[in-house]
RODO-2510 file (C-alpha; in nm, 4 decimals, decimal comma):
residues 87
     n   res          X          Y          Z
     1     e    -2,2975     0,6030    -1,4643
     2     l    -2,1912     0,7234    -1,1177
     3     f    -1,9120     0,9347    -1,2645
     4     d    -2,1545     1,0938    -1,5112
     5     r    -2,3960     1,1798    -1,2306
     6     l    -2,1195     1,3334    -1,0215
     7     r    -1,9996     1,5473    -1,3123
     8     d    -2,3584     1,6498    -1,3947
     9     r    -2,3923     1,7716    -1,0370
    10     g    -2,0811     1,9857    -1,0628
    11     a    -1,8051     1,7619    -0,9279
    12     r    -1,4711     1,9048    -1,0388
    13     r    -1,2615     1,6154    -0,9101
    14     i    -1,3550     1,2521    -0,8531
    15     s    -1,1577     1,0306    -0,6188
    16     v    -1,2288     0,6718    -0,5212
    17     a    -1,1238     0,5394    -0,1804
    18     c    -1,1294     0,1899    -0,0363
    19     t    -0,9791     0,0291     0,2707
    20     h    -0,8770    -0,3060     0,1236
    21     g    -0,8088    -0,2595    -0,2483
    22     l    -0,8422    -0,6046    -0,4010
    23     f    -0,8535    -0,4755    -0,7601
    24     t    -0,9248    -0,8186    -0,9027
    25     g    -0,9131    -0,8918    -1,2719
    26     k    -0,8916    -0,5765    -1,4799
    27     a    -1,0537    -0,3483    -1,2202
    28     i    -0,7525    -0,1217    -1,1707
    29     a    -0,6950    -0,0950    -1,5463
    30     r    -1,0604     0,0001    -1,6017
    31     l    -1,0468     0,2625    -1,3278
    32     g    -0,7121     0,3946    -1,4477
    33     a    -0,8428     0,4329    -1,8019
    34     r    -1,1185     0,6686    -1,6881
    35     a    -1,0248     1,0233    -1,7802
    36     d    -1,2818     1,1541    -1,5322
    37     l    -1,1238     0,9769    -1,2325
    38     d    -0,8514     1,1791    -1,0645
    39     e    -0,7301     0,9501    -0,7885
    40     i    -0,7698     0,6051    -0,6340
    41     v    -0,6732     0,5787    -0,2672
    42     t    -0,6341     0,2537    -0,0741
    43     t    -0,4324     0,1122     0,2129
    44     n    -0,1530    -0,1417     0,2068
    45     t    -0,3611    -0,4065     0,3865
    46     v    -0,3688    -0,6086     0,0646
    47     p    -0,0517    -0,6450    -0,1447
    48     i    -0,0764    -0,4680    -0,4795
    49     p     0,1629    -0,6053    -0,7403
    50     p     0,3883    -0,3568    -0,9220
    51     e     0,2050    -0,4066    -1,2519
    52     k    -0,1158    -0,2763    -1,0906
    53     r     0,0462     0,0363    -0,9431
    54     i    -0,0808     0,2959    -1,1850
    55     p    -0,0071     0,6706    -1,1538
    56     k    -0,3572     0,7483    -1,0235
    57     l    -0,3153     0,5004    -0,7358
    58     t    -0,2131     0,6215    -0,3900
    59     v    -0,1392     0,3491    -0,1343
    60     l    -0,1422     0,4615     0,2283
    61     s     0,0488     0,2677     0,4929
    62     i    -0,1377     0,1505     0,8000
    63     a     0,1927     0,0937     0,9854
    64     p     0,1654     0,4089     1,2016
    65     l    -0,1881     0,3133     1,3071
    66     l    -0,0849    -0,0426     1,3931
    67     a     0,2227     0,0783     1,5797
    68     e     0,0160     0,3170     1,7902
    69     a    -0,2442     0,0472     1,8642
    70     i     0,0289    -0,1968     1,9712
    71     r     0,1918     0,0692     2,1881
    72     r    -0,1367     0,1496     2,3598
    73     i    -0,2245    -0,2149     2,4175
    74     h     0,1239    -0,2799     2,5568
    75     n     0,0898     0,0159     2,7951
    76     g    -0,2665    -0,0721     2,8967
    77     e    -0,4089     0,2364     2,7277
    78     s    -0,7350     0,2693     2,5380
    79     i    -0,7318     0,2120     2,1653
    80     s    -1,0921     0,3249     2,1201
    81     s    -0,9811     0,6845     2,1696
    82     m    -0,7712     0,6496     1,8529
    83     f    -1,0929     0,6463     1,6543
    84     s    -1,2695     0,9262     1,8375
    85     e    -1,3358     1,2476     1,6484
    86     d    -1,2179     1,4410     1,9543
    87     t    -0,8529     1,3351     1,9143
***
């Protein structure tokens, strides 16, 4: 229903994003089968088995973010500024 509403309102591309992609059961297969869904984006905070890695799925690594947070903590720097829109 959501996809239909988006298309009715003129959406040309539909992407789904989530931070921790659990994709339990047949969720990823159902999403992947949708012709009107262009892309699924998630992070690598939850392991995604190879059989669930469909072409529409983009998995982003959080390693650079963690590395920068660790570096800042180690050097006594602020990590809150990492999440500021001004940076």
